[in-house]
C-alpha positions as CSV (number, residue, x, y, z in Angstrom):
1,X,-19.8,9.2,2.0
2,X,-16.9,6.8,1.3
3,X,-17.1,3.3,2.8
4,X,-14.3,3.2,5.5
5,X,-11.5,0.8,4.6
6,X,-10.1,-1.3,7.4
7,X,-7.1,-3.6,6.7
8,X,-7.5,-5.4,10.1
9,X,-11.0,-6.4,9.2
10,X,-9.8,-7.8,5.9
11,X,-7.3,-10.0,7.8
12,X,-9.8,-11.1,10.4
13,X,-12.2,-12.2,7.7
14,X,-9.6,-14.3,5.9
15,X,-7.4,-15.8,8.7
16,X,-9.5,-16.2,11.8
17,X,-10.9,-19.4,10.4
18,X,-7.3,-20.7,9.9
19,X,-6.5,-19.9,13.6
20,X,-9.7,-21.7,14.7
21,X,-8.9,-24.7,12.6
22,X,-5.4,-24.8,14.2
23,X,-6.9,-24.7,17.7
24,X,-9.3,-27.6,16.9
25,X,-6.4,-29.6,15.4
26,X,-4.2,-29.0,18.4
27,X,-7.0,-30.2,20.8
28,X,-7.7,-33.3,18.6
29,X,-4.0,-34.3,18.2
30,X,-2.7,-33.3,21.6
31,X,-2.8,-36.8,23.1
32,X,-1.3,-38.4,19.9
33,X,1.9,-36.4,20.3
34,X,1.1,-34.4,17.1
35,X,-0.4,-31.4,18.7
36,X,2.5,-29.4,17.4
37,X,1.1,-29.7,13.9
38,X,-2.1,-27.9,15.0
39,X,0.0,-25.2,16.8
40,X,1.9,-24.6,13.5
41,X,-1.4,-23.9,11.8
42,X,-2.3,-21.5,14.7
43,X,1.1,-19.7,14.4
44,X,0.7,-19.5,10.6
45,X,-2.7,-17.9,11.0
46,X,-1.6,-15.4,13.6
47,X,1.5,-14.5,11.5
48,X,-0.7,-13.9,8.4
49,X,-3.1,-11.8,10.4
50,X,-0.3,-9.6,11.6
51,X,0.3,-8.6,7.9
52,X,-3.1,-6.9,8.0
53,X,-2.4,-4.6,11.0
54,X,-4.0,-1.2,10.5
55,X,-2.6,1.5,12.8
56,X,-4.5,4.7,13.5
57,X,-2.6,7.7,12.1
58,X,-2.9,11.4,12.9
59,X,-2.6,13.5,9.7
60,X,-0.6,16.6,10.5
61,X,0.3,18.3,7.3
62,X,0.0,21.9,6.0
63,X,-2.6,22.5,3.4
64,X,-0.2,22.2,0.4
65,X,1.9,19.4,1.9
66,X,1.7,15.7,0.8
67,X,1.9,12.7,3.0
68,X,3.4,9.3,2.3
69,X,0.9,6.8,0.8
70,X,2.7,3.8,2.4
71,X,4.9,2.4,5.1
72,X,8.3,1.4,3.8
73,X,11.6,2.6,2.4
74,X,12.1,5.2,-0.3
75,X,14.0,3.4,-3.1
76,X,13.7,6.0,-5.9
77,X,13.2,9.7,-6.5
78,X,13.1,10.5,-10.2
79,X,12.2,13.2,-12.7
80,X,10.4,11.6,-15.7
81,X,10.0,13.1,-19.2
82,X,7.1,10.8,-19.9
83,X,5.3,7.8,-18.4
84,X,2.1,5.9,-19.2
85,X,1.0,6.7,-15.6
86,X,0.9,10.5,-15.8
87,X,0.2,13.1,-18.4
88,X,3.4,15.1,-19.2
89,X,6.5,15.5,-17.2
90,X,6.4,14.5,-13.5
91,X,8.4,13.6,-10.4
92,X,8.1,10.0,-9.2
93,X,8.7,8.8,-5.6
94,X,8.9,5.0,-5.2
95,X,8.4,3.3,-1.8
96,X,9.3,-0.4,-1.2
97,X,7.0,-2.1,1.3
98,X,8.7,-5.2,2.9
99,X,6.9,-8.1,4.6
100,X,7.4,-6.3,7.9
101,X,5.7,-3.1,6.8
102,X,2.0,-2.3,7.5
103,X,0.4,-2.7,4.1
104,X,-2.5,-0.2,4.2
105,X,-2.3,2.6,1.6
106,X,-3.4,6.2,2.0
107,X,-4.1,9.1,-0.3
108,X,-1.1,11.4,-0.3
109,X,-3.3,14.5,-0.9
110,X,-7.0,15.5,-1.0
111,X,-8.6,15.0,-4.4
112,X,-11.1,13.3,-6.6
113,X,-10.4,9.9,-8.2
114,X,-10.7,10.4,-12.0
115,X,-9.6,6.9,-13.1
116,X,-8.6,3.5,-11.6
117,X,-6.3,1.6,-14.1
118,X,-5.5,-2.1,-13.3
119,X,-2.8,-3.9,-15.3
120,X,-2.0,-7.6,-15.0
121,X,1.6,-8.5,-14.9
122,X,4.4,-10.5,-13.3
123,X,5.6,-10.8,-9.7
124,X,9.2,-9.7,-9.7
125,X,11.0,-8.4,-6.6
126,X,9.4,-5.0,-5.9
127,X,12.8,-3.7,-4.8
128,X,13.9,-3.9,-8.4
129,X,13.2,-0.9,-10.7
130,X,12.1,-3.4,-13.4
131,X,9.1,-4.3,-11.3
132,X,7.6,-0.9,-12.1
133,X,7.4,-1.9,-15.8
134,X,6.4,-5.5,-15.7
135,X,4.6,-6.3,-12.4
136,X,0.8,-6.4,-11.8
137,X,-0.3,-2.9,-10.8
138,X,-3.2,-0.7,-10.0
139,X,-3.0,3.1,-10.6
140,X,-5.3,5.6,-8.9
141,X,-5.4,8.8,-11.0
142,X,-6.5,11.9,-8.9
143,X,-7.4,15.4,-9.7
144,X,-6.4,17.8,-6.8
145,X,-6.5,21.5,-6.3
146,X,-2.7,21.5,-6.9
147,X,-2.8,19.5,-10.1
148,X,-3.1,15.8,-11.1
149,X,-1.3,13.1,-9.2
150,X,-1.2,9.3,-9.6
151,X,-0.7,6.7,-6.8
152,X,0.3,3.3,-8.1
153,X,0.2,0.0,-6.2
154,X,2.6,-2.6,-7.6
155,X,2.6,-6.3,-6.6
156,X,5.9,-7.9,-5.6
157,X,7.5,-11.4,-5.4
158,X,5.4,-12.2,-2.3
159,X,2.5,-9.9,-2.7
160,X,-0.2,-11.5,-4.9
161,X,-3.3,-9.4,-4.2
162,X,-3.9,-5.7,-4.7
163,X,-7.0,-4.4,-2.9
164,X,-8.4,-1.0,-4.0
165,X,-12.1,-0.4,-3.4
166,X,-11.7,3.3,-4.5
167,X,-13.5,4.1,-7.8
168,X,-13.8,7.0,-10.2
169,X,-15.7,10.0,-8.7
170,X,-14.8,9.1,-5.1
171,X,-13.4,12.1,-3.2
172,X,-10.5,11.2,-0.9
173,X,-9.2,13.2,2.0
174,X,-5.5,13.6,2.6
175,X,-4.3,10.5,4.5
176,X,-7.6,8.6,3.9
177,X,-7.2,4.8,3.5
178,X,-8.1,3.6,0.1
179,X,-6.7,0.1,-0.1
180,X,-3.7,-2.2,0.6
181,X,-1.3,-4.7,-1.0
182,X,-1.2,-8.0,0.8
183,X,2.3,-9.0,2.0
184,X,4.4,-6.1,0.8
185,X,5.4,-4.6,-2.6
186,X,5.9,-1.2,-4.1
187,X,3.9,2.1,-4.1
188,X,4.7,4.9,-6.5
189,X,3.5,8.5,-6.4
190,X,3.6,10.7,-9.6
191,X,3.6,14.4,-8.9
192,X,3.6,17.6,-10.9
193,X,7.0,19.0,-11.9
194,X,8.2,21.6,-9.3
195,X,6.9,19.6,-6.3
196,X,9.5,19.9,-3.6
197,X,10.3,16.5,-2.2
198,X,11.0,16.2,1.5
199,X,12.0,12.6,1.7
200,X,15.4,11.2,0.8
201,X,16.7,7.9,-0.6
202,X,16.6,5.0,1.8
203,X,14.5,7.0,4.3
204,X,11.9,5.0,6.3
205,X,8.4,6.5,5.8
206,X,5.0,5.9,7.3
207,X,1.6,6.2,5.6
208,X,-0.3,9.4,6.5
209,X,2.3,10.7,9.0
210,X,5.6,11.2,7.0
211,X,5.6,14.4,5.0
212,X,6.4,13.4,1.4
213,X,6.7,16.9,-0.1
214,X,5.1,20.2,-0.8
215,X,3.5,21.7,-3.9
216,X,5.3,24.8,-5.2
């Protein structure tokens, strides 16, 4: 059985100590007139914690339909002749995750992870198409009943940490959480040619609930 991934727990682990330190500083500095400095630390910790919010999602998709792997905005829908992230021709859907998006990523379709390929790189603005080529990334290659797909997490100008506990051999259900990118970035899905894409350019999408497309 897969170990459940919880983005909220990730945030609590990292930023609850920051909030506690801020509260202590506020109490110690309150009578000196510098209590505001401690409050700033508290607000910073709370703000950072909010980036890790992990909403429950109800997966309602037909057997051959795909769901969005991320919250964000569709910034590209392309047919590719070749790419290092997929074998043969494919259709790529790119989603930009802003700092205001929930950052947990979900599997777009049920399948088995065949490979996880991490690539170090730069941290350009994830809204730019160039980020797909040069930024740090982590690609999840999956074998599904409808053909191979790849889901790729790409760091951005603010995002500096890709989290992906999924590993080869792991079986993921449609909409199952498999990781996150801290503080926004880009997620790309590579699909077999002929997949009918439901989403449109600049559409807002939500992980696990927005229908991304359907296999032909």
